[in-house]
C-alpha positions in Angstrom: 19.8 24.6 23.3 23.7 24.7 24.2 25.6 23.7 21.1 28.4 22.1 23.2 25.7 19.8 24.6 24.4 18.9 21.3 27.7 18.2 20.1 28.4 15.6 22.8 25.3 13.7 21.9 25.7 10.7 19.9 22.2 9.3 19.2 20.1 12.2 19.8 19.5 15.6 18.3 16.7 18.4 18.1 13.1 17.4 16.7 13.3 20.8 14.6 16.3 19.2 12.7 14.3 16.1 11.6 12.6 15.9 8.2 8.7 16.2 8.7 8.6 13.1 6.0 10.8 11.6 3.8 8.5 11.5 0.9 5.6 9.2 -0.5 5.1 6.7 -3.3 1.7 7.1 -5.2 -0.4 4.0 -5.2 -1.9 4.2 -8.5 -5.2 5.5 -7.1 -5.8 9.2 -6.4 -8.5 8.5 -4.0 -6.3 6.0 -2.0 -3.5 8.6 -2.1 -5.7 11.0 -0.4 -6.9 8.7 2.5 -3.4 8.0 3.2 -1.4 11.1 2.9 -4.3 13.6 2.7 -3.0 14.7 -0.8 -4.2 13.3 -4.1 -0.6 12.7 -5.5 1.4 11.4 -2.5 0.5 7.8 -1.4 2.5 5.5 0.8 5.1 6.9 3.1 8.9 6.3 2.9 10.3 5.4 6.1 7.3 3.2 7.3 5.8 -0.1 6.8 2.4 -0.1 5.0 0.1 -3.1 5.1 -2.4 -4.1 2.6 -4.9 -6.8 4.0 -7.9 -8.6 2.8 -9.5 -11.7 1.5 -8.3 -13.4 -1.9 -8.8 -11.4 -5.1 -9.1 -8.1 -3.6 -6.5 -6.2 -5.5 -3.8 -6.5 -2.8 -1.1 -7.5 -5.1 -2.1 -5.1 -7.8 -1.8 -2.2 -5.5 1.8 -3.4 -4.5 2.6 -3.6 -8.4 1.3 -0.3 -9.0 3.4 1.2 -6.1 6.5 -0.4 -7.5 5.7 1.0 -11.0 5.4 4.4 -9.5 8.6 3.9 -7.5 10.4 3.0 -10.8 9.1 6.0 -12.4 10.6 8.2 -9.8 13.9 6.7 -10.1 13.8 4.6 -6.9 15.0 1.2 -6.2 12.4 -1.5 -6.1 12.5 -5.1 -4.9 9.8 -7.8 -4.5 10.1 -10.6 -2.0 7.7 -13.2 -3.4 7.0 -15.8 -0.8 3.8 -17.1 -2.7 5.7 -18.0 -6.0 2.7 -16.8 -7.7 3.5 -13.3 -9.2 2.8 -13.0 -12.8 5.6 -11.3 -14.6 3.7 -10.9 -17.7 0.8 -9.2 -15.9 3.2 -7.1 -13.9 4.9 -6.1 -17.4 1.6 -5.1 -18.7 1.0 -2.8 -15.7 4.1 -0.9 -16.1 6.8 -2.8 -14.4 10.3 -2.9 -16.0 11.5 -6.2 -14.9 15.0 -5.3 -15.4 14.8 -2.7 -12.6 13.0 -5.0 -10.0 15.1 -7.0 -7.7 13.1 -10.3 -7.2 13.7 -12.9 -4.4 11.9 -16.0 -3.3 13.0 -16.9 0.1 11.7 -19.9 1.7 11.0 -19.0 5.4 9.9 -16.0 7.2 13.1 -15.3 8.7 14.9 -15.6 5.4 12.4 -12.9 4.0 13.4 -10.2 6.4 17.0 -11.3 6.3 17.0 -10.6 2.4 15.4 -7.4 2.8 17.9 -6.1 5.2 20.8 -7.6 3.2 19.5 -5.9 -0.1 19.0 -2.3 1.8 22.5 -2.6 3.3 24.0 -3.6 -0.1 22.3 -0.7 -1.9 23.3 1.9 0.8 27.0 0.9 0.3 27.0 2.6 -3.1 23.8 4.8 -2.9 23.3 6.7 0.3 20.2 8.7 -0.6 17.8 7.2 -3.3 14.6 5.9 -1.7 14.1 2.0 -1.8 10.5 0.4 -2.1 10.1 -3.2 -1.3 6.9 -5.3 -1.4 6.8 -8.5 0.6 4.1 -10.8 -0.9 3.0 -12.2 1.5 3.6 -12.5 5.0 0.7 -15.0 5.5 2.4 -17.7 3.4 5.9 -17.6 4.7 6.6 -20.4 7.1 8.7 -19.8 10.2 12.1 -21.4 10.2 10.7 -24.1 12.8 7.7 -25.0 10.8 10.0 -25.3 7.6 12.4 -27.5 9.3 9.7 -29.9 11.0 10.1 -33.4 10.1 6.4 -33.9 9.2 3.3 -32.0 8.2 1.4 -32.3 11.4 0.6 -29.3 13.0 0.4 -28.2 16.7 -1.2 -25.7 18.8 1.9 -23.6 19.4 2.8 -23.1 15.7 0.8 -19.8 15.5 2.5 -18.6 18.7 5.9 -19.3 17.6 5.3 -17.8 14.2 4.0 -14.5 15.8 7.1 -14.6 18.0 9.4 -15.1 15.2 7.5 -12.2 13.1 7.9 -9.7 16.4 11.5 -10.6 16.5 11.9 -9.8 12.8 10.0 -6.6 13.0 12.2 -5.3 16.0 15.2 -5.8 13.9 14.0 -4.3 10.6 11.9 -1.5 11.7 14.9 0.9 12.6 16.2 0.3 9.1 13.1 2.1 7.5 13.7 5.6 8.2 17.4 5.4 8.6 17.8 4.0 5.1 14.7 5.8 3.4 12.8 2.4 3.0 9.0 1.9 2.1 8.1 -1.4 3.1 4.8 -2.8 1.7 3.5 -6.1 3.5 0.6 -8.0 2.1 -1.4 -10.2 4.4 -4.4 -12.1 4.3 -7.4 -12.7 6.4 -8.5 -15.8 8.2 -12.1 -16.3 10.0 -12.1 -17.3 13.6 -14.2 -20.4 14.3 -17.3 -20.0 16.5 -17.6 -16.2 16.6 -21.2 -15.5 17.1 -20.9 -11.6 17.8 -18.5 -9.0 16.2 -16.3 -9.6 13.2 -14.7 -13.1 12.9 -11.8 -11.6 10.6 -8.3 -12.1 11.8 -4.9 -11.5 10.5 -3.3 -14.7 8.9 0.1 -13.9 10.1 2.0 -11.4 12.3 -0.2 -11.4 15.4 -0.5 -8.2 17.3 3.1 -7.4 16.8 2.6 -6.4 13.3 -0.1 -4.0 13.8 2.1 -1.9 16.2 4.9 -1.5 13.7 2.5 -0.4 10.9 2.7 3.1 9.7 -0.4 2.7 7.6 -2.8 -0.3 7.7 -5.2 -0.9 4.8 -8.0 -3.3 4.3 -9.1 -4.4 0.9 -12.7 -5.3 0.5 -14.5 -6.7 -2.5 -17.5 -8.8 -2.8 -17.1 -11.7 -5.1 -20.5 -11.3 -6.7 -21.8 -7.7 -6.4 -18.6 -6.1 -7.0 -17.7 -7.9 -10.4 -17.4 -5.7 -13.4 -18.8 -7.4 -16.5 -18.9 -6.5 -20.1 -22.0 -6.6 -22.4 -21.4 -10.3 -22.8 -21.5 -11.0 -19.4 -18.0 -11.7 -19.0 -16.1 -10.5 -16.0 -13.5 -8.1 -17.0 -12.6 -6.6 -13.5 -13.6 -5.9 -9.8 -14.5 -2.9 -7.6 -14.4 -2.6 -4.0 -13.1 -0.3 -1.1 -10.0 0.2 0.8 -10.5 1.2 4.6 -7.5 2.8 6.5 -7.5 1.3 9.9 -4.4 2.9 11.1 -2.5 5.9 9.8 0.5 7.8 11.2 0.5 10.4 8.1 -3.0 11.6 8.0 -6.6 11.1 9.4 -7.2 7.4 10.1 -10.5 5.5 9.6 -11.3 6.9 6.2 -12.2 4.6 3.1 -12.2 4.9 -0.5 -13.4 3.0 -3.7 -11.2 1.5 -6.3 -11.9 -0.1 -9.7 -9.6 -2.8 -11.3 -9.6 -3.7 -14.8 -7.8 -6.9 -15.8 -6.4 -5.5 -19.0 -5.7 -1.9 -17.6 -4.9 -2.2 -14.2 -6.2 0.4 -11.4 -8.5 3.2 -12.6 -6.6 6.2 -11.1 -9.8 8.3 -10.9 -12.0 5.8 -9.2 -13.4 7.1 -6.0 -12.2 10.7 -6.6 -15.7 12.3 -6.9 -16.6 11.2 -3.5 -13.3 12.6 -1.9 -13.9 15.7 -3.7 -17.4 16.0 -2.5 -16.2 15.4 1.0 -13.5 18.2 0.8 -16.3 20.3 -0.6 -14.6 21.1 -3.8 -17.5 19.8 -5.8 -21.3 19.8 -4.7 -23.8 17.4 -5.9 -27.5 17.5 -6.6 -29.0 14.4 -7.9 -26.9 13.0 -10.9 -25.3 16.4 -11.4 -22.2 17.7 -9.8 -21.0 21.5 -9.7 -17.5 22.5 -9.4 -16.9 24.9 -6.3 -16.7 28.6 -7.4 -17.9 27.9 -10.9 -21.2 27.2 -12.7 -19.7 24.1 -14.4 -22.0 21.2 -14.1 -21.3 17.7 -15.0 -22.1 14.1 -14.5 -20.0 11.3 -13.0 -19.3 9.5 -16.4 -18.0 12.8 -17.9 -15.7 13.5 -14.9 -12.4 12.0 -16.0 -12.5 13.4 -19.6 -13.2 16.9 -18.4 -10.6 16.9 -15.9 -8.0 15.6 -18.4 -9.1 18.2 -21.1 -6.9 21.2 -20.6 -9.2 23.3 -22.8 -11.9 22.9 -20.2 -11.5 26.0 -18.0 -14.2 24.9 -15.3 -12.0 22.2 -14.2 -8.7 24.4 -13.9 -9.3 24.7 -10.1 -9.5 20.9 -9.6 -6.4 20.0 -11.8 -4.1 21.6 -9.6 -4.9 18.8 -6.8 -3.8 16.1 -9.3 -0.8 17.8 -10.7 -2.5 17.8 -14.1 
């Protein structure tokens, strides 16, 4: 390409000059990192929008909290837009969030949520041009549109959903170009509703955003946890956590339509190694025979309950080939 031509271009350049990626932020789950980015140590992409959606109590906010925690550990700017007014500061601090480093906002409408995100990003970039910014929006399903909020009464109408979806599309069109330009990772938490009268196929539908939100997503993750069979109980039959799956339904970073397991303990947060063995088996890094696993290229055998301790034990030479995948 003629350099003289390139110099005259204002809003274009060569693809070869663009960074292949702008970095990633770990999720707190090695298995989830893997199905998103193809790497156990990466996670959600900077410069894109990532959505966690699912029914109530499926760890959506916990995943966002762990991502904010990892972002703070890397020295990134972090922000929470809490439209639900239900974020638990004590629990977040227990999981490792530094409240003195978390920008916090509780806008009243959908439009105000996106506006405060844009204003914060631009304010940061006035003094710091390069440090990544990680923003969690919890949740878009709760935020009313400006038209809904300013209505004189609480009576709904058939057009409210369409108006809200239209407002969401307008907000996304404006904020999406800022993601890559300003090195922002935006996490949107959404909820699932059920369509009435569906007899065939899934009745699930997004609570907010319409079709427009799906088009703008770089990564779309569905959190699934059964309220009975996926409860984790102690010896006294008290519920101490939940387990479930995260299904990747859209992915611009790696291979889509993969899923992994997760495990959340109320007093500890996410188990970073939950679901990892299945991922290692899928990658043929370990093989399984009944209840026993073998590390590829070695004669080291182990059972699933031993995996985490053996992996973290630096004296265990049989796991040396696996530790490099986790940065251990």
